N, C-alpha and C positions, 0 to 999 in steps of 0.2 A: 504493500500500500504506500509505504514511504517512497519507494522507487518511482511509483506511478505519479505521486505528487511532485517529485523532483523533475520528472520528465515533463509533466504539465507545466510546471513553473518555468522550466527552461524554454519550452515552446512559447509560453506567454511573453517571456523576456525578449525572445528573438522578434516576436511579432510587434511588441511595443517599440523595440529599437528600430525596426523597419518603418514603423509609422512616424516616429519622432525624427528620423533622419530625412532631411529635405533633399530632394533630387537636385543634382547640380544643374544650374541654369545653362541654357544653350549659349547665352552670351558669354558667360564665364569660361565655358569650354572652348569657345572660339578664341577668346583672348589668350588662354593658355597655349592653344595651338599656335597662335601668332607669335607668342614670345619664344616658342621653341624654334622658330625659324630665324636663324641669326641674320640672314640677309634682309628679311623684313624688318627686324629690330633696328638694324643699321640704317635702313631707309627711313624709318620712323624717327630715329635720333637726328638724322640730318635734316628732316623736314621741320622738326621742332626747333632746331638750331636756326634754320632759315627764317622761320616765323619770328623767332626772337630778334634776329638781325633786322627784319622788316619793321618790327614794332619799335625797337630801341636803337636802330642804326644811327639816328642823328646824334646820339650821345657817344657813339663809337668812332665816328669819322674824325680823323685828325685834321682834315682840311675841308673847306667848303667845296663840294663836288663840282660846282660850276665856275669856280674862281680860276681865271686864266692867269698864267705867268709866262709871258713870251720870252723871258730871260732864262727859263729853265725847261725848255722843250726837250722831249725825248730823253729825259733823265732815266738812267737805268735803275733797277731795284736797288735800294739801299736802306740804311737805318732811318733816313729822313723820309723817304718815299718807298714804302715796302714793295709796292708793285710798279714803281717808276711813275713817269708822267707821260702824257700823250703829246700830240702835235701842238697843242695850245698851252702846254705846261700844267694841265690839270692833273691832280693826284688820282691815279687809276684805282688805288685801294678804296678811296672815298667814293668814287663813282661806281665801283662794283657793289659796295655796300648799299649805296643809294638805289642802284638798279634792282636790288632784291625785291623791294616792295612793289616796284613797277611790274616785274615779271609775275610775282605771286598774285598781285591784284588782277592783272589781265587774265591769268590762268584760272583763278577761282571764279571770277565774274563771268568769264566766257562759258565755263562749264555749268555755272548756275543757270545761265540763259538756255543753253542747249538741253540741260537736264529737264528744266521745267516745261519748255515748249515741246521737246521730243516726247516726254512722258504723256502729255495731254494728247498729242497727235497719235502716238502709238496706241494709247488706250481707246481712243475713238475708233481707230481703224480696226483694232482687234476685237472690240466688244460688239460693234454694230455690223461690221462686215459690209458686204454688198458694194454699192457705188461709192460710199464714203471710204471704204478700205481701198478700193481701186484708185480713186483720185489721190488720196494721201500718199499711198505707197508708190505710185508712179512718179509723183513729184520727188519723193525721197530717192527713188532709183536714179532719176535724172541727176540729182545732186551728187549721188555717190559715183556716178560715171565720170565726173570731172575731178581731177586731182585737187585735193583740199587746198593746197597753197594757191593754185590758179583761181579757184573759186573765191578764196579770201581776197586775192588781188582784185578780182572783179568787183566784189562788194566794196573794197576800199576805194576803187576808182569812182564808184557811184556815191559813196558816203563822204569821201574826203579823208584827209589825214588827221591823226590825233589819237590819243589813248582811248577815248570813249568810242571812237569809230572802230578802232582795232578790236575792242571787246565785243562790239556788236557783230563785226565781220567774222571773227573766229567762232563766236557762239553760234551764228547761223550755219556755218560750215559743218559744225559737229552735231546738229540736230538729227540727221538721218540715222546715225548710229544708235542713239537712245530710242528713237521711234521704233526701229526694227527690234530691239531687245524687248521693249514693252509689248509690242504687238505679238511677237512670237510667244511670249510667256502667257499673255492673256488668252490666246487661242487654245492653249493646253490647259488652262485653269477654269475658264468660264463654264465648262460643262460639268464641273464637279458638283457633288450633291449639295454642298453648303451654299454654293452660288444659286442653284436652282431653288433651294429653300428660301433664300433671301428674296428672290423674285416672287415666290408664292405668298409670302407674308406681306407683300406690298412695298418693299423698299424701293426708293427711287434709283434710277440707273446710276446717278452720280454717287449715291451712297454705296451701291454695290461695287462700283469701280474703285473708289478711293478708300473704302473701309474694309472690303472683303477680298479684293483682288490684288491691288497694288502692293499691300504689305508683303505679299508673297514674292513680289518682283524686286523688293527693296535691296536684297543682298546682291543681286546681279548688277543693279544700278550703282551701288556703292563701289563695287570693284571697277566697273567701267568708268565711273567718274574720277576715281583715283588715277587710273591710267590716262584718262582724258586730260587731266591737268598737265601731265608731262607733254602731251601733244600740243596743248594750247601754249605752253611755254616755248616749244620749238617753233610753232607758227608765229608767235610774237617776235621771236628772234629773227625769223626769216623775213617777216615784213619790215622789221627795223633795219635789217641788213640791206634791203632793197630801197630803203628810204621812204617807205609807205606807212610805217607804223608810228610808234611814239616819236614825236618830234622834239628837237631842242627847245628849251634848255634841259629837258628831262634826261637823266642818265639811264639808258636802257642797253642791255648787253648786246643785242643784235645790232643796234645802231652804232655802238662802240666798235664792233667788228667791222661793220660796213665802212666806217670812216677811217679805219686803220689798215684796211686791206692793201693799200698802196705802200705800206711800210713793213711788209711781212719779213723782209730780209734786213733792212736797216734798223728796225726797232720791233723785233718780234714780241717783246713783252706787252706791247699794246694790244695784241690779239690773244696771247696765251691765257691771260687771267680772265677776261670776259668769256672766252671759250670754255675754260675750266668751270666757271660758274654755271654756264648753261648745261654742260655735261653732268656735273654733280647733281644739279637740281632734277634734271630729267631722270637720271639713274635712280635717285632716291624715291621718286614717285613710282617708278616702274617696279622697284624692289618691294615697296609697300603694297602696290596693287597685286603683284604676284602672291605675296604672303597672305593678303586678304582673301584672294581667290581660293587658296589652299585651305585656309582656316574656315571659310564658309561652306566649302564642299564637305559634306558628311563622310564621303568615301575616303577622303585623305586624312581624316582625324582618327586617332587610335581609340 
């Protein structure tokens, strides 16, 4: 009898422990998976560092980034000027720091535009189908058939030069990618039982799309947005290199490369450091995006 009571007590203890033990949240599990990816952690650290520079860069710059000193042009890297000076005697280190906030601002703002507009268009096309789907997706296909940089140049020609115009142009170019992701996901989700149940109880289409369907697409959009920021930074640099993006007096990495390309042999430092800034920024967002993709995918988690 005593053994039976002990067995019963032991079983009850196990059951109580199982009830009291809270299941590990999916978000925490994804975070742990992300932290196990050393490349993704490195990308995250670099991004946090870049954000810090963008916010507090004005306190870190040893010189005014736009202050010219024609008596000290093309100075080589030294203790006085860590990255040297350019053709107008401006401190390159200060200009690279100042350019961080421009590149991140354009990248984040352009992705925000593309993400919001692309999500709405993709949701409409995938949920309603028919003529709406055909019209929206054919427009997206036409945009995707044109190289993104050429399409961005076309938009810049129509909108004009400037940082705000660059944000709009790069954002418009990236819309089709998000629209296709959302449409494809909705096509596979909208026939699920919980969506049909939401229709039966009388929920509006907007409620079904934004409350019941889009949350299931969020993970894919986060990964694509992270990778999209790196592409936006590259497009910003390309437009700046061609003289169509951010205009003086703003310091922008692509514009710095474009204005120094004639001095690649006589003063290579004027190109090396802005180029490294672009490379490191793009690499950081790509590493984080790849890590997020692996963390979000249940098959890759242990």
